[in-house]
C-alpha positions in Angstrom: -102.7 166.3 -143.2 -99.8 163.9 -142.9 -99.4 160.6 -144.7 -97.5 157.8 -143.0 -97.6 154.6 -145.1 -98.5 151.3 -143.6 -95.0 150.1 -144.4 -93.6 149.5 -141.0 -89.8 150.0 -140.9 -89.7 148.3 -137.5 -91.4 145.2 -138.9 -89.3 145.1 -142.0 -85.8 145.6 -140.7 -83.8 142.6 -139.5 -83.3 142.4 -135.7 -79.6 143.3 -135.9 -80.3 146.6 -137.5 -82.7 147.6 -134.8 -80.4 146.3 -132.0 -77.4 148.2 -133.4 -79.3 151.6 -133.5 -79.1 151.7 -137.2 -82.9 152.3 -137.6 -82.5 156.1 -138.0 -79.8 155.6 -140.6 -81.9 153.1 -142.6 -84.9 155.4 -142.3 -82.9 158.3 -143.7 -81.7 156.0 -146.6 -85.3 155.1 -147.3 -86.3 158.8 -147.3 -83.5 159.6 -149.7 -84.6 156.8 -152.0 -88.2 158.0 -151.8 -87.2 161.6 -152.6 -85.2 160.3 -155.6 -88.3 158.7 -157.2 -90.9 161.3 -156.0 -92.8 163.1 -158.7 -91.7 166.8 -158.9 -94.0 169.6 -160.0 -93.3 172.2 -157.5 -91.1 170.0 -155.3 -93.3 170.4 -152.3 -94.1 166.7 -152.0 -90.5 165.6 -152.4 -89.4 168.2 -149.9 -92.0 167.1 -147.4 -90.5 163.6 -147.1 -88.7 163.3 -143.7 -88.2 161.1 -140.7 -90.5 161.4 -137.7 -90.3 159.1 -134.7 -88.4 156.5 -136.8 -90.9 156.6 -139.6 -90.7 158.0 -143.1 -93.4 160.6 -143.5 -94.7 162.8 -146.3 -96.8 165.7 -145.0 -98.3 167.7 -147.8 -102.1 167.6 -148.2 -102.0 165.4 -151.3 -99.4 162.9 -150.1 -101.9 160.0 -149.9 -103.0 160.6 -153.5 -99.4 160.4 -154.7 -98.7 157.2 -152.7 -101.9 155.2 -153.2 -103.6 157.0 -156.1 -107.2 158.0 -156.6 -110.0 157.3 -159.1 -108.3 159.5 -161.7 -104.7 159.4 -160.6 -102.5 156.2 -160.6 -100.5 155.3 -157.5 -96.9 156.5 -157.7 -95.8 155.0 -154.4 -92.5 156.7 -153.8 -92.5 155.9 -150.1 -93.1 152.2 -150.7 -90.6 152.1 -153.6 -88.0 153.8 -151.5 -88.5 151.3 -148.7 -88.3 148.4 -151.1 -85.1 149.8 -152.6 -83.4 149.8 -149.2 -84.8 146.9 -147.3 -86.5 144.9 -150.0 -89.9 143.3 -149.7 -88.7 140.7 -147.3 -87.0 143.0 -144.8 -83.5 142.2 -145.9 -81.3 145.2 -146.4 -80.2 145.6 -150.0 -76.5 146.2 -150.8 
């Protein structure tokens, strides 16, 4: 099972980043930021965060629970937090 968050990199990046071909670079920065805040027990979740077709993906079976939580587990949201660290909530690249 793969988890691809609804956070759409294409929709959040400013047009000049997409036009310049920087989308993959920004996606990798988001993945790095997500890995840096990902919870680590065995490291499998953190290590599963990667880029696939321009999207940041976590593909362990429990990735959705880590991202959005469950009835007994709070949402940790490393993918969302990583994206917000790099492109903010308004789509403007942070620097």
